[in-house]
C-alpha angles and dihedrals in degrees: 000000000000091000090049092048090053089060102036096064131131118273124242107248089245088066103059097076092045092051089048091051091049091047094051090047088051091056090050090050091052088055089057099040136341094231090053089052093054089051086055090051091055092048092048091052090049090051090053089047092050093054096047116134110196126190113261131199110223123202107238105198114128115257098030120128111208126203112264093203145036114243144067123323095242100184145348112205145132117271137147115259119249108291093227090070094063094229096133132251100275112119117256130191107274117201110192120200114194119207120202123202092268097056126093105266100198108116123215135197114264096212146017104262152103123287104235099176139007123189133176119205124185117223148136130315103228120150107298089218090071121092092231090061089080089063106028107036131086108273146174112215126199127192112203131186107211122222090258092054098259117133123221136174125225117194125190108204125196115228139208095293099019113108104170137044115199118202117178102182131083137210110282095029118135112230134200124212108264094021114141111246105165148312142233128229124244118350121335148130142261123208124200118199117205136179107271090240091062115109109241110210101189133070134217111275094030118124117239130202118212111243094010116051114084108227097179145349124226090198098051122094099198122109125246111305120245123216140187130209117242 
């Protein structure tokens, strides 16, 4: 039942027209050849799966920073935030979550807070798994002041096959942790920039779930957690 529930989930509204396009193309393919039609069926089902938008259960304790994306924690390192956000050049802790084409691509706010600045920057479409993607790729950057006064940056980064970043919030909006704010098509990455003193509670290689996995805790005093594969 759990496996079935992971597939039979509502679609993000961005997905309906794409599923319809794939379905019409599938009918055309059946007209040419039956085997082509069945290829279209598979691709249509994949499209519906890509745009799924499941319910998530977000921890609500003050101070928690929740993952904005489904995927693998690709890296945790020091890097300056995007200059367009006006947060200075001092390095912050950057937690990068990489989404492949089979992950849920709906992005969610990491914290309760106010959106201070939103900036879109065109760029390249190199592999989002590469470090240079944070600087070179098309991106949508958000500067958020959390309810406790801490400021973070959230950056949606287009990937190798991603060709559109959707951001549905505006400067001045009040956000809730776990709230949907956008998505990226089709395979991409989301970076979260935190004050270096913030305790990061995940490790590279760990899978994160948008709206549920706790990335960090403003209130904790421990250092970055280590992990081992097993």
